[in-house]
C-alpha positions as CSV (number, residue, x, y, z in Angstrom):
1,M,6.7,-2.2,20.5
2,F,5.8,1.1,22.1
3,L,3.4,-0.7,24.4
4,Q,6.0,-3.3,25.5
5,F,8.9,-0.9,26.0
6,L,7.4,2.4,27.0
7,Y,4.2,1.5,28.9
8,P,6.2,0.0,31.8
9,L,7.7,3.5,32.4
10,V,4.3,4.9,33.2
11,K,5.1,4.9,36.9
12,Y,7.8,7.4,36.1
13,F,6.0,9.4,33.5
14,T,2.2,9.1,33.8
15,P,1.2,10.5,30.3
16,L,2.5,7.2,28.9
17,N,-0.7,5.7,30.4
18,I,-2.4,6.7,27.1
19,L,-0.6,3.8,25.4
20,Q,-3.1,1.4,27.0
21,Y,-6.0,2.9,25.0
22,L,-6.8,1.1,21.7
23,T,-8.3,4.3,20.2
24,F,-5.0,6.2,20.7
25,R,-2.8,3.5,19.3
26,G,-5.2,2.9,16.5
27,A,-5.3,6.5,15.5
28,Y,-1.5,6.8,15.5
29,A,-1.2,3.5,13.6
30,A,-3.4,5.0,10.9
31,L,-1.3,8.2,10.9
32,T,1.9,6.1,10.7
33,T,0.7,4.1,7.6
34,L,-0.7,7.2,6.0
35,S,2.6,9.1,6.5
36,I,4.7,6.3,5.2
37,C,2.6,5.9,2.1
38,Y,2.5,9.7,1.5
39,I,6.3,10.2,2.1
40,F,7.7,7.1,0.4
41,G,5.0,6.6,-2.2
42,P,6.6,8.9,-4.9
43,R,9.9,7.2,-4.4
44,I,8.4,3.7,-4.7
45,I,6.5,4.8,-7.9
46,E,9.8,6.2,-9.3
47,A,11.5,2.9,-8.5
48,L,8.8,0.9,-10.2
49,L,9.1,3.1,-13.3
50,R,12.8,2.5,-13.4
51,L,12.3,-1.2,-13.1
52,K,9.6,-1.0,-15.8
53,V,7.1,-2.7,-13.6
54,G,4.2,-1.6,-15.8
55,Q,0.6,-2.9,-15.8
56,A,-0.4,-5.0,-18.9
57,V,-4.0,-4.2,-19.9
58,R,-6.5,-6.8,-21.1
59,E,-7.0,-6.5,-24.8
60,D,-10.7,-7.4,-24.5
61,G,-11.3,-4.7,-21.8
62,P,-12.8,-1.2,-22.2
63,A,-11.0,0.8,-24.9
64,T,-10.4,3.7,-22.4
65,H,-8.0,1.4,-20.4
66,I,-5.5,1.1,-23.3
67,K,-3.9,4.4,-22.2
68,K,-3.3,2.9,-18.8
69,S,-0.8,0.3,-20.2
70,G,2.6,0.7,-18.6
71,T,1.3,2.4,-15.4
72,P,3.3,1.1,-12.5
73,T,1.7,-1.8,-10.7
74,M,2.5,-3.7,-7.4
75,G,1.7,-0.5,-5.4
76,G,0.2,-2.8,-2.8
77,V,3.8,-3.3,-1.6
78,F,3.8,0.0,0.2
79,I,0.4,-0.8,1.7
80,I,1.8,-4.0,3.2
81,L,5.2,-2.5,4.3
82,S,3.5,0.5,5.9
83,M,1.1,-1.8,7.8
84,I,3.9,-4.0,9.0
85,V,5.8,-1.0,10.4
86,A,2.7,0.4,12.1
87,V,1.7,-3.0,13.6
88,L,5.2,-3.5,15.0
89,L,5.2,0.0,16.5
90,W,1.6,0.3,17.9
91,E,0.3,-3.2,18.6
92,D,0.5,-5.5,21.6
93,L,3.0,-7.9,20.2
94,N,2.1,-10.5,22.8
95,N,-1.3,-11.0,21.2
96,H,-1.3,-14.1,18.9
97,K,-4.3,-12.8,17.0
98,V,-2.2,-9.9,15.7
99,W,0.5,-12.2,14.5
100,L,-2.0,-14.5,12.8
101,T,-3.5,-11.5,10.9
102,L,-0.1,-10.1,10.0
103,G,0.9,-13.6,8.8
104,A,-2.2,-13.6,6.5
105,L,-1.3,-10.2,5.2
106,A,2.3,-11.3,4.3
107,A,1.4,-14.7,3.0
108,F,-1.3,-13.6,0.6
109,G,0.8,-10.6,-0.3
110,G,3.6,-13.1,-1.3
111,V,1.2,-14.9,-3.7
112,G,0.1,-11.6,-5.2
113,F,3.7,-10.4,-5.6
114,L,4.6,-13.6,-7.5
115,D,1.5,-13.2,-9.7
116,D,2.3,-9.6,-10.4
117,Y,6.0,-10.3,-11.0
118,L,5.2,-13.0,-13.7
119,K,2.8,-10.6,-15.4
120,V,5.5,-7.9,-15.6
121,R,8.2,-10.4,-16.7
122,R,6.0,-11.8,-19.5
123,H,4.6,-8.4,-20.5
124,N,1.0,-9.5,-20.5
125,S,-1.9,-9.9,-18.1
126,E,-1.2,-13.6,-17.5
127,G,0.5,-14.2,-14.2
128,L,0.4,-17.4,-12.2
129,K,-1.7,-20.2,-13.7
130,P,-5.2,-20.1,-12.1
131,W,-4.7,-23.6,-10.7
132,A,-1.3,-22.7,-9.2
133,K,-2.7,-19.5,-7.7
134,L,-5.6,-21.4,-6.1
135,I,-3.3,-24.1,-4.7
136,L,-1.1,-21.5,-3.0
137,Q,-4.2,-19.7,-1.7
138,F,-5.7,-22.9,-0.3
139,A,-2.4,-23.9,1.3
140,I,-2.1,-20.6,3.1
141,A,-5.8,-20.6,4.1
142,I,-5.6,-24.2,5.5
143,V,-2.6,-23.2,7.6
144,L,-4.2,-20.1,9.0
145,V,-7.6,-21.8,9.7
146,V,-6.0,-24.8,11.4
147,I,-4.0,-22.5,13.6
148,L,-7.1,-20.6,14.4
149,Y,-9.1,-23.8,15.0
150,F,-6.7,-24.9,17.8
151,T,-6.1,-21.5,19.3
152,G,-9.4,-19.7,18.9
153,G,-11.2,-21.1,21.9
154,E,-14.2,-23.3,22.3
155,G,-16.6,-21.0,20.4
156,I,-14.5,-20.8,17.3
157,T,-16.6,-23.3,15.3
158,V,-20.0,-21.8,16.0
159,L,-21.7,-19.7,13.2
160,Y,-23.6,-16.5,13.9
161,I,-26.0,-15.0,11.4
162,P,-27.1,-11.3,11.5
163,F,-30.5,-10.7,13.3
164,F,-29.9,-13.8,15.5
165,K,-28.4,-13.2,19.0
166,N,-27.4,-16.8,19.5
167,P,-25.3,-19.0,17.2
168,V,-27.4,-20.9,14.7
169,V,-25.1,-23.9,14.5
170,D,-21.9,-25.4,15.7
171,L,-20.1,-26.6,12.6
172,G,-17.5,-28.6,14.6
173,I,-14.7,-30.0,12.4
174,L,-16.7,-28.9,9.3
175,W,-15.8,-25.3,10.3
176,I,-12.3,-25.9,8.8
177,P,-13.4,-26.4,5.2
178,F,-16.0,-23.6,5.6
179,A,-13.4,-21.2,6.9
180,V,-10.9,-22.2,4.2
181,L,-13.4,-21.5,1.4
182,L,-14.3,-18.2,3.0
183,V,-10.7,-17.0,3.1
184,V,-10.0,-18.1,-0.5
185,G,-13.3,-16.7,-1.7
186,E,-12.9,-13.4,0.0
187,S,-9.4,-13.0,-1.2
188,N,-10.4,-13.6,-4.8
189,A,-13.6,-11.5,-4.5
190,V,-11.5,-8.5,-3.4
191,N,-9.0,-9.2,-6.2
192,F,-11.8,-9.1,-8.8
193,S,-12.9,-5.7,-7.5
194,D,-9.5,-4.2,-8.4
195,G,-9.9,-2.8,-11.9
196,L,-10.6,0.9,-11.8
197,D,-8.7,3.9,-10.5
198,G,-9.4,4.2,-6.8
199,L,-12.2,1.7,-6.7
200,L,-10.7,-1.0,-4.4
201,A,-8.8,1.4,-2.2
202,G,-12.0,3.4,-1.4
203,L,-14.0,0.2,-0.8
204,M,-11.4,-1.1,1.6
205,I,-11.4,2.1,3.6
206,L,-15.1,1.5,4.3
207,V,-14.6,-2.2,5.0
208,F,-11.7,-1.6,7.5
209,I,-13.5,1.2,9.3
210,S,-16.5,-1.2,9.8
211,L,-14.1,-3.9,11.0
212,A,-12.4,-1.5,13.4
213,I,-15.8,-0.8,15.0
214,L,-16.6,-4.5,15.2
215,T,-13.2,-5.6,16.6
216,Y,-13.4,-2.9,19.2
217,L,-16.9,-3.9,20.3
218,T,-16.1,-7.6,20.2
219,G,-13.0,-7.1,22.4
220,R,-15.0,-5.2,25.1
221,A,-16.9,-7.5,27.5
222,D,-19.3,-4.6,28.5
223,Y,-20.2,-3.5,24.9
224,S,-20.4,-7.1,23.5
225,S,-22.7,-8.1,26.4
226,Y,-24.9,-5.0,25.8
227,L,-25.2,-5.7,22.1
228,G,-25.6,-9.5,22.5
229,I,-22.6,-10.3,20.3
230,P,-19.8,-12.8,21.2
231,Y,-17.0,-11.5,23.4
232,I,-13.6,-12.5,22.1
233,P,-10.7,-11.7,24.5
234,G,-7.9,-10.0,22.7
235,A,-9.9,-9.2,19.6
236,G,-9.8,-5.5,20.5
237,E,-6.1,-5.3,19.5
238,L,-7.2,-5.9,15.9
239,T,-8.8,-2.5,16.0
240,V,-5.3,-1.1,15.8
241,F,-4.6,-3.3,12.8
242,C,-7.8,-2.3,11.0
243,L,-7.1,1.4,11.5
244,A,-3.6,0.9,10.3
245,A,-5.1,-0.6,7.1
246,V,-7.5,2.4,6.8
247,G,-4.5,4.8,6.9
248,A,-2.6,2.7,4.4
249,C,-5.5,2.6,2.0
250,V,-6.0,6.4,2.3
251,G,-2.3,6.9,1.6
252,F,-2.4,4.6,-1.4
253,L,-5.6,6.3,-2.7
254,W,-3.7,9.6,-2.9
255,F,-1.7,8.1,-5.7
256,N,-4.3,5.7,-7.1
257,A,-7.1,8.3,-7.6
258,H,-8.0,8.9,-11.2
259,P,-5.9,9.2,-13.2
260,A,-3.9,6.6,-11.3
261,E,-0.1,7.0,-10.9
262,V,0.1,3.5,-9.6
263,F,-2.0,0.3,-9.4
264,M,-2.4,-1.9,-6.4
265,G,-1.8,-5.2,-8.1
266,D,-2.6,-8.6,-6.8
267,V,0.0,-8.1,-4.1
268,G,-2.3,-5.6,-2.5
269,S,-5.8,-7.0,-3.4
270,L,-5.1,-10.6,-2.4
271,S,-3.5,-9.7,0.9
272,L,-6.2,-7.2,1.9
273,G,-8.9,-9.7,1.0
274,G,-7.3,-12.5,3.0
275,V,-6.9,-10.3,6.0
276,V,-10.6,-9.3,5.9
277,A,-11.6,-12.9,5.9
278,V,-9.2,-13.9,8.8
279,I,-10.4,-11.0,10.9
280,S,-14.0,-12.0,10.3
281,L,-13.2,-15.6,11.4
282,I,-11.5,-14.4,14.6
283,I,-14.4,-12.1,15.7
284,K,-17.1,-14.5,14.5
285,K,-18.6,-12.2,11.9
286,E,-18.2,-14.4,8.9
287,I,-21.6,-13.8,7.5
288,L,-21.8,-10.2,8.5
289,T,-18.5,-9.5,6.7
290,L,-20.1,-10.7,3.5
291,I,-22.7,-7.9,3.9
292,I,-20.0,-5.3,4.7
293,G,-18.2,-6.4,1.6
294,G,-21.4,-6.7,-0.4
295,V,-19.7,-5.0,-3.5
296,F,-17.1,-7.8,-3.5
297,V,-19.8,-10.4,-3.4
298,L,-21.5,-8.8,-6.3
299,E,-18.3,-8.6,-8.2
300,I,-17.3,-12.3,-7.8
301,A,-20.9,-13.4,-8.4
302,S,-20.9,-11.6,-11.7
303,V,-17.8,-13.5,-12.8
304,I,-19.3,-16.8,-11.7
305,L,-22.6,-16.2,-13.5
306,Q,-20.8,-14.9,-16.6
307,V,-18.6,-18.0,-16.9
308,A,-21.5,-20.4,-16.0
309,S,-23.8,-18.8,-18.5
310,Y,-21.3,-18.9,-21.3
311,K,-20.4,-22.5,-20.7
312,I,-24.0,-23.7,-20.5
313,R,-25.8,-21.3,-22.8
314,K,-23.0,-19.9,-24.9
315,K,-24.4,-16.5,-24.0
316,R,-23.1,-13.7,-21.7
317,I,-25.2,-12.1,-19.0
318,F,-23.0,-9.0,-18.7
319,R,-21.2,-7.0,-21.3
320,M,-18.1,-7.9,-19.4
321,A,-17.2,-9.3,-16.0
322,P,-16.4,-8.3,-13.2
323,L,-19.4,-6.1,-12.8
324,H,-17.6,-2.7,-12.8
325,H,-16.5,-3.3,-16.4
326,H,-20.2,-4.0,-17.4
327,F,-21.2,-0.6,-16.3
328,E,-18.2,1.0,-18.0
329,L,-19.2,-0.6,-21.3
330,S,-22.8,0.4,-20.7
331,G,-21.7,4.1,-20.9
332,W,-20.8,5.1,-17.4
333,A,-17.6,7.1,-17.0
334,E,-14.9,5.4,-14.9
335,T,-15.2,8.0,-12.1
336,Q,-19.0,7.5,-12.1
337,V,-18.6,3.7,-11.6
338,V,-16.0,4.2,-8.8
339,I,-18.0,6.8,-6.8
340,R,-21.3,4.9,-7.2
341,F,-19.7,1.7,-6.1
342,W,-18.2,3.6,-3.1
343,I,-21.7,4.8,-2.3
344,L,-23.0,1.2,-2.6
345,G,-20.1,0.0,-0.3
346,G,-21.1,2.6,2.3
347,L,-24.7,1.5,2.2
348,F,-23.7,-2.2,2.7
349,A,-21.5,-1.1,5.7
350,I,-24.3,0.9,7.3
351,I,-26.7,-2.0,6.8
352,A,-24.3,-4.5,8.4
353,L,-23.5,-2.3,11.4
354,S,-27.2,-1.6,12.0
355,T,-27.8,-5.4,12.5
356,L,-25.9,-5.2,15.8
357,K,-29.0,-3.6,17.4
358,I,-31.6,-5.6,15.4
359,Q,-31.3,-9.0,17.1
């Protein structure tokens, strides 16, 4: 909005020229979301308490989690709302990639909101039926991917793999089911990683900082040419979006740090996971994003292995899945698990970004 309405006045007031810089708008988008979360967070938490929007804790989970029962959930709402405000203020609203990403945030957030609402209404940890949740996720993913398929340009269907400068394969029409599975899988993987105070918020800060770097480089013809990565016109605007997400997650972490005053809920985790996947598709970093979010991959892999092992062998591999609960039940304190997973997330991000020069 500022870019559309204020930048044209640069001929009368030259300091407004700074609005053309992604780094400036990205920094202030982050400050906007951070400020909104910090200022309005306590009021939203109070409102959730009045509405008795409390978290129902799994009875088969770690005993230390019982005391968390009743803690306000659906805190992801003020992540989404703060990001919408920041995007509308600081983004180039003529960029369709921005609207596609914002649509993914709102749509997956809607599914998460419905899931959280049903959990609260029923006073247990059962929200949407798994099949209903997946149908909604697949429907949203299909719409987003088809739009991207027809608007993403001729290179949208090619697949890049880290350490290889050139695309390894053009998936053609098969890119659509691949992309749909990636979006749904990433959304659920992030959702599985939300279970400890501050865990997901901290991991998402690392992921969105990495994506901010990648979107900036991908949107610059000079930097992308130097690094040998695909240049995507207009992708640079997503840097502002990613930094807005960083600010929102930092602001949310203020209230979600142990002991948490509010939980993110599916409304936050599903939406952030869906956004990460959509951004990775836009900038052609589908595989690299799986490395950046390596902790999410480990979390969802632990769930798949646990379920498969129990169905086939009637034995469990882990004490409990997702993986962070396994370590809790193995004797690690909650804060130990969180900080060590943050460290692991940082290592994955560093490894992923280092591949830009190793190709």
